C-alpha positions in Angstrom: -12.0 -82.7 -79.4 -10.9 -79.7 -77.2 -7.6 -79.2 -76.5 -6.1 -77.2 -73.5 -3.9 -74.3 -75.0 -3.0 -72.7 -78.6 -0.6 -69.9 -79.1 -0.9 -68.0 -82.2 2.4 -65.8 -83.2 1.4 -62.6 -84.8 -1.6 -60.5 -84.2 -2.4 -59.2 -87.9 -5.5 -60.3 -89.8 -4.2 -64.0 -90.3 -3.6 -64.2 -86.5 -6.7 -62.9 -85.6 -8.9 -64.8 -87.5 -6.9 -68.0 -86.7 -7.4 -67.1 -83.2 -11.1 -67.0 -83.7 -11.1 -70.2 -85.1 -9.1 -72.0 -82.5 -11.6 -70.9 -79.7 -13.6 -73.5 -81.0 -11.0 -76.3 -80.3 -9.0 -75.2 -77.4 -9.8 -73.7 -74.0 -7.5 -71.1 -74.0 -5.8 -69.2 -77.0 -3.0 -67.0 -76.4 -2.1 -64.3 -79.3 1.5 -62.9 -79.3 2.3 -59.6 -81.0 5.2 -57.4 -81.0 3.2 -54.4 -81.4 1.3 -52.9 -78.3 -2.4 -53.6 -79.8 -4.1 -52.5 -76.3 -3.5 -49.1 -77.7 -3.9 -47.1 -80.8 -6.9 -45.8 -82.5 -10.4 -46.7 -81.1 -12.3 -47.5 -84.1 -14.2 -44.3 -84.1 -14.4 -43.4 -87.7 -14.4 -39.7 -87.4 -11.3 -39.9 -85.3 -8.2 -38.2 -86.6 -6.9 -40.2 -89.5 -3.4 -40.1 -88.0 -4.9 -42.1 -85.1 -5.6 -44.8 -87.6 -2.1 -45.9 -88.1 -2.5 -48.4 -85.2 0.6 -50.7 -85.9 3.9 -50.3 -86.9 3.7 -54.3 -88.1 1.7 -53.3 -90.7 3.7 -50.9 -93.0 1.2 -51.2 -95.8 -1.6 -50.0 -93.5 -1.9 -46.5 -94.9 -2.5 -47.9 -98.5 -5.6 -49.4 -100.3 -6.7 -52.6 -99.2 -9.2 -55.1 -100.7 -11.4 -57.7 -99.1 -12.7 -60.2 -102.0 -16.0 -61.7 -101.7 -14.3 -65.2 -100.5 -12.6 -63.0 -97.6 -15.9 -61.2 -96.5 -17.8 -64.6 -96.5 -15.5 -66.0 -94.1 -15.4 -63.0 -91.7 -19.4 -63.1 -92.0 -19.1 -66.8 -91.2 -17.2 -66.3 -88.1 -18.7 -63.1 -87.1 -22.4 -63.5 -88.1 -23.8 -60.1 -89.0 -20.4 -58.3 -89.5 -21.1 -56.8 -92.8 -24.4 -55.2 -91.4 -22.6 -54.4 -88.2 -19.6 -52.5 -90.3 -22.1 -50.8 -92.7 -23.9 -49.4 -89.7 -20.5 -48.0 -88.1 -19.7 -46.1 -91.5 -18.0 -48.5 -93.6 -19.0 -48.0 -97.4 -20.5 -51.2 -98.6 -22.0 -52.2 -102.0 -22.1 -54.8 -104.6 -18.7 -56.5 -105.5 -19.2 -55.8 -109.2 -22.3 -53.4 -109.4 -20.5 -50.6 -107.2 -16.7 -51.6 -107.8 -15.2 -50.2 -111.0 -12.9 -52.7 -112.2 -10.3 -51.8 -115.3 -8.0 -54.6 -116.7 -5.6 -54.1 -119.6 -7.1 -50.5 -120.5 -11.1 -51.9 -120.4 -13.5 -51.0 -118.1 -15.5 -54.1 -117.1 -19.2 -54.0 -117.6 -21.0 -53.7 -114.4 -23.8 -55.4 -113.0 -25.5 -56.4 -109.6 -24.5 -60.0 -108.4 -26.3 -60.2 -104.9 -22.4 -60.4 -103.5 -21.7 -57.9 -101.2 -18.5 -55.7 -101.0 -17.0 -53.3 -98.3 -14.5 -50.6 -98.4 -12.4 -49.6 -95.8 -9.3 -48.5 -94.2 -7.0 -51.4 -92.9 -6.6 -50.1 -89.3 -10.5 -49.8 -89.2 -11.1 -53.7 -90.4 -8.2 -54.8 -88.1 -9.6 -52.8 -85.0 -13.0 -54.2 -85.7 -12.1 -57.8 -85.6 -9.6 -57.3 -83.1 -12.0 -55.9 -80.7 -14.3 -58.8 -81.5 -11.5 -61.6 -81.1 -10.3 -60.2 -78.0 -13.6 -60.1 -76.4 -14.0 -64.2 -76.7 -13.7 -65.9 -73.6 -10.5 -67.7 -73.3 -8.4 -65.3 -75.4 -5.5 -63.8 -74.1 -3.3 -61.2 -75.5 0.6 -60.8 -75.0 1.2 -57.4 -76.9 4.5 -55.8 -76.8 6.3 -58.9 -77.1 8.9 -60.0 -79.4 8.7 -63.9 -80.8 12.4 -65.5 -79.8 11.3 -69.2 -81.1 9.5 -72.2 -80.7 10.2 -74.8 -78.0 10.6 -78.2 -79.1 10.4 -81.3 -76.9 13.4 -83.6 -75.8 13.1 -85.7 -79.1 12.9 -82.3 -81.1 10.2 -83.9 -83.1 7.2 -81.8 -81.3 7.0 -78.3 -80.6 5.6 -77.8 -77.1 5.5 -73.9 -76.7 7.0 -70.5 -78.1 9.7 -68.6 -76.4 8.8 -64.6 -76.1 10.1 -61.7 -74.5 9.1 -58.2 -73.6 11.2 -55.2 -74.2 11.8 -54.8 -70.3 11.2 -58.6 -69.0 13.3 -61.8 -69.1 12.4 -64.4 -71.8 9.4 -66.8 -70.9 8.2 -70.0 -72.5 4.4 -70.2 -73.1 3.7 -73.9 -73.2 1.0 -75.0 -75.8 -0.3 -78.1 -77.3 -0.4 -76.1 -80.6 1.8 -73.2 -82.0 0.7 -71.2 -85.2 3.2 -69.3 -86.8 1.1 -66.1 -88.4 3.8 -63.7 -88.1 3.8 -62.8 -91.9 6.5 -62.1 -95.0 9.3 -61.8 -91.9 8.3 -65.5 -90.5 11.5 -67.6 -89.2 9.9 -70.6 -89.7 12.2 -72.2 -92.1 15.2 -71.3 -90.0 13.6 -72.6 -86.8 13.0 -76.1 -88.9 16.2 -76.4 -89.7 17.6 -75.5 -86.1 15.3 -78.5 -85.0 16.9 -81.1 -87.9 14.1 -80.4 -90.3 14.1 -79.6 -94.2 13.5 -76.1 -94.8 10.8 -75.4 -97.4 11.8 -74.6 -101.0 10.8 -71.2 -101.8 9.4 -69.8 -105.0 9.7 -66.1 -105.8 8.5 -63.8 -108.6 10.1 -60.1 -108.4 8.3 -57.3 -109.5 9.7 -54.3 -107.1 6.4 -53.1 -106.8 5.7 -49.7 -104.9 2.5 -48.3 -103.3 2.3 -44.8 -102.9 -0.7 -43.2 -101.3 -2.4 -40.1 -100.3 -5.8 -39.7 -98.1 -8.2 -37.3 -99.7 -11.6 -35.8 -99.1 -13.5 -37.4 -101.8 -17.0 -36.3 -102.7 -18.9 -40.0 -103.3 -20.9 -38.1 -106.2 -17.5 -38.2 -108.1 -17.6 -42.2 -108.2 -21.2 -42.4 -109.5 -22.3 -45.0 -106.8 -19.3 -47.0 -107.0 -17.4 -47.4 -103.4 -14.3 -48.3 -104.9 -12.3 -47.9 -108.4 -9.6 -49.8 -109.6 -7.6 -49.2 -112.5 -5.1 -52.4 -113.1 -1.7 -52.0 -115.1 -1.6 -52.9 -118.8 1.0 -54.1 -121.1 1.2 -50.9 -122.7 1.0 -49.1 -119.4 2.1 -50.8 -116.5 1.0 -48.7 -113.6 -2.1 -48.6 -111.8 -4.2 -47.1 -109.2 -7.1 -47.3 -106.8 -9.4 -45.2 -105.2 -11.2 -46.8 -101.9 -13.9 -45.0 -100.0 -13.4 -45.3 -96.2 -15.2 -44.8 -93.2 -15.5 -40.9 -91.8 -16.4 -39.6 -95.3 -12.3 -40.1 -96.3 -10.9 -42.0 -99.2 -7.4 -43.3 -100.1 -5.9 -43.1 -103.4 -2.9 -45.3 -104.0 -0.9 -45.6 -107.4 1.5 -48.3 -108.1 3.8 -49.5 -110.7 6.6 -52.1 -111.0 10.2 -52.2 -111.7 11.1 -49.0 -110.4 8.3 -47.3 -112.3 7.3 -45.8 -108.8 5.0 -42.7 -108.4 6.6 -39.6 -106.6 5.7 -38.3 -103.2 5.2 -34.7 -103.8 1.6 -33.3 -105.1 2.9 -32.1 -108.6 4.7 -35.6 -109.3 1.5 -37.8 -107.7 -0.9 -35.9 -109.9 1.5 -36.3 -113.0 2.0 -40.2 -112.5 -1.8 -40.5 -112.2 -2.5 -38.8 -115.6 -0.3 -41.6 -117.2 -2.6 -44.5 -115.9 -4.4 -46.5 -118.5 -7.5 -45.0 -117.8 -8.4 -41.4 -116.7 -10.8 -42.3 -113.6 -8.3 -41.9 -110.8 -6.7 -38.7 -112.2 -10.1 -37.2 -112.8 -10.9 -37.9 -109.1 -7.5 -36.8 -107.9 -8.1 -33.3 -109.7 -11.6 -32.7 -108.3 -10.8 -33.7 -104.6 -8.9 -32.3 -101.5 -5.8 -34.0 -100.1 -5.6 -34.4 -96.4 -1.7 -34.7 -96.4 0.9 -32.5 -97.9 2.6 -35.4 -99.4 2.1 -39.2 -100.4 3.7 -42.2 -98.3 5.3 -45.3 -99.9 5.2 -48.9 -99.5 7.8 -51.2 -101.3 6.9 -54.9 -102.2 9.7 -56.9 -103.6 7.6 -59.7 -105.2 5.4 -62.7 -104.2 7.1 -65.3 -102.4 5.5 -69.0 -101.5 7.2 -71.5 -99.3 6.4 -74.8 -100.2 5.4 -76.5 -97.0 3.3 -78.9 -99.1 6.4 -80.7 -100.4 7.9 -81.4 -97.0 8.1 -85.0 -95.9 8.6 -84.3 -92.2 7.1 -81.6 -90.0 7.1 -81.1 -86.1 3.9 -82.0 -84.4 2.4 -79.2 -82.6 3.4 -76.5 -85.1 2.0 -74.7 -88.2 2.4 -72.3 -90.7 -0.2 -69.8 -92.4 -0.9 -66.6 -94.2 1.8 -64.3 -95.5 4.3 -66.6 -93.6 3.5 -69.3 -96.0 2.8 -67.2 -99.2 2.6 -63.7 -99.5 1.1 -62.3 -103.0 1.5 -59.1 -104.8 -1.1 -56.9 -103.0 -2.0 -55.5 -106.3 -4.5 -58.4 -106.3 -5.8 -57.8 -103.0 -5.6 -61.6 -102.0 -3.9 -61.8 -98.8 -6.3 -61.4 -96.1 -9.1 -63.4 -97.7 -6.6 -66.4 -98.4 -5.6 -66.3 -94.7 -9.2 -66.1 -93.6 -9.8 -69.5 -95.7 -6.7 -71.0 -94.4 -7.8 -70.3 -90.9 -11.2 -72.0 -91.5 -9.4 -75.0 -93.2 -7.6 -75.2 -90.2 -10.2 -75.4 -88.0 -12.0 -77.9 -90.1 -8.9 -80.3 -89.8 -9.3 -79.8 -86.1 -12.5 -81.0 -85.9 -10.5 -84.8 -86.3 -8.2 -84.1 -83.5 -4.8 -83.2 -83.2 -3.5 -81.3 -86.2 -1.4 -82.9 -88.7 0.5 -79.8 -90.2 1.3 -81.8 -93.4 -2.0 -82.9 -94.0 -3.1 -79.1 -93.5 -0.5 -77.8 -96.2 -1.7 -80.5 -98.6 -5.4 -79.2 -98.2 -4.7 -75.6 -98.3 -2.1 -76.2 -101.5 -5.1 -75.8 -104.3 -6.5 -72.9 -102.4 -3.2 -71.2 -102.6 -2.5 -72.6 -106.2 -5.4 -70.2 -107.6 -4.3 -66.5 -106.3 -0.9 -67.6 -107.0 -1.8 -68.3 -110.7 -3.7 -65.4 -110.7 -1.1 -63.2 -109.3 2.1 -64.7 -111.0 0.3 -65.2 -114.2 -0.9 -61.4 -114.2 2.5 -60.4 -113.4 4.4 -62.4 -115.8 2.5 -60.7 -118.4 3.7 -57.4 -117.8 6.9 -56.1 -119.6 9.9 -56.5 -118.1 8.9 -59.0 -115.4 11.2 -62.1 -115.3 8.1 -64.8 -115.3 6.8 -67.5 -117.3 7.1 -66.9 -120.9 6.6 -70.4 -122.6 3.8 -71.0 -125.2 1.2 -72.1 -122.9 1.8 -68.8 -120.8 1.5 -66.9 -124.0 -1.4 -68.4 -125.3 -3.3 -67.9 -121.9 -2.3 -64.0 -121.6 -3.6 -63.7 -125.3 -6.9 -65.3 -124.5 -7.1 -63.1 -121.3 -6.5 -60.0 -123.7 -9.7 -60.7 -125.6 -11.5 -61.6 -122.4 -10.9 -58.2 -121.0 -12.2 -56.6 -124.4 -15.1 -58.8 -124.3 -16.0 -58.0 -120.5 -16.2 -54.3 -121.2 -19.7 -55.1 -123.1 -20.7 -58.7 -122.0 -22.0 -59.1 -118.7 -21.8 -62.7 -118.6 -18.0 -62.7 -118.9 -17.5 -59.8 -116.7 -19.3 -61.6 -114.0 -17.2 -64.9 -114.5 -14.4 -62.9 -114.2 -15.3 -61.0 -111.0 -16.2 -64.5 -109.3 -12.7 -65.7 -110.4 -10.7 -62.6 -109.1 -13.0 -62.7 -105.8 -11.6 -66.4 -105.3 -15.2 -67.9 -105.7 -14.5 -69.6 -109.1 -11.2 -71.3 -110.0 -9.3 -69.6 -113.0 -10.3 -72.4 -115.2 -14.2 -71.3 -115.2 -13.1 -68.7 -117.6 -12.6 -71.4 -120.2 -15.7 -73.1 -119.6 -17.5 -73.2 -123.1 -20.2 -70.8 -122.4 -17.5 -68.6 -121.8 -14.8 -69.2 -124.4 -17.7 -68.9 -126.9 -18.4 -65.4 -126.1 -14.6 -64.7 -125.8 -13.5 -66.3 -129.1 -16.6 -65.3 -130.9 -16.3 -61.8 -130.8 -14.0 -59.5 -132.6 -11.3 -57.6 -130.8 -12.9 -54.6 -129.6 -11.0 -51.1 -128.7 -10.4 -50.2 -125.0 -13.3 -48.3 -123.2 
């Protein structure tokens, strides 16, 4: 059933993918974004890297980003031929395991071709590409440079009938809508808006990690990566810091170092390099030493911790309104899950709209198991790191011990490495790692030394 007008609050990846889905169910879709999204980088991969910092609303835009296989599948489904088009425009592509070097707990996982594609990119490039596709769709209107003042209820305060917005130099105005979607990210004010309408605020779950990304652009010879398009060195219990190298369009790369609980990389050249030398494995440091930095100093982005708003546990919710993306659940970016989960949520929203007017509570409960998986991966991985105040019960300790053996096995066992890759790419649930054919390989092998 086609409805008349939907308003999407927020023009980041979650908002853009949601807007694309909503064009199949509404005659008109309006995207409201605080930043002036009409300007910025043109999408030319050879443009000056300073022009690629498109939006102040994406403070993490200059750091490493990942799009998991599940997320790339969403984009390919919404924009058929996307991967081929992005590759033709200069975005590095490869196999999700065969060309991505992933290291966990001090082990380099065995690489093998999976047939699943991966892309490596700068966040501004990907967002600009998606934005250009969405903005060109019939019926899509963009209100850039507008703050979101609030949502507009009906007289009974049981339904949202629009959104109140305001430009920097104009009076407030109300956009009437059949559906308002909050995709404003971690700063969402939806809990407050609900309380103002007399609804219960969602319960909040948090896991504090005090993560910092410290990143610097480099000119990297791709030959140094031996055919890989990205290298990810995750933290270990012995060395809870990590790093990533992501090849990008235009022959550039971004190198990101990350640490938790105040163990953050310095911004100066000497400190940045020294920090990299103390990662669990040397791959990132070796490439830093052999490459040319394109900025005098690194830049920093801090992330306090993962936060989940439990909309799925509410009993009442206003009609005509829904929340998704980071506004519902924001994950530790170290696991690269945010954009992919937002895309899956957007597609799920579209599926439910096929039945007619959206029931938000039904949506929240439908995406609950979708969010449960990355939430378990992120918070479980963080809780295993020393100093993180996460679950320490017997079950959690047993799972972490099993994972230690799994990483050691995956360093030499292609079957286990592939199973782990499918889980981290959100193609299989974490329980897939406990299936008999995997458990036998993990538990039947003596513990191996780190690669």
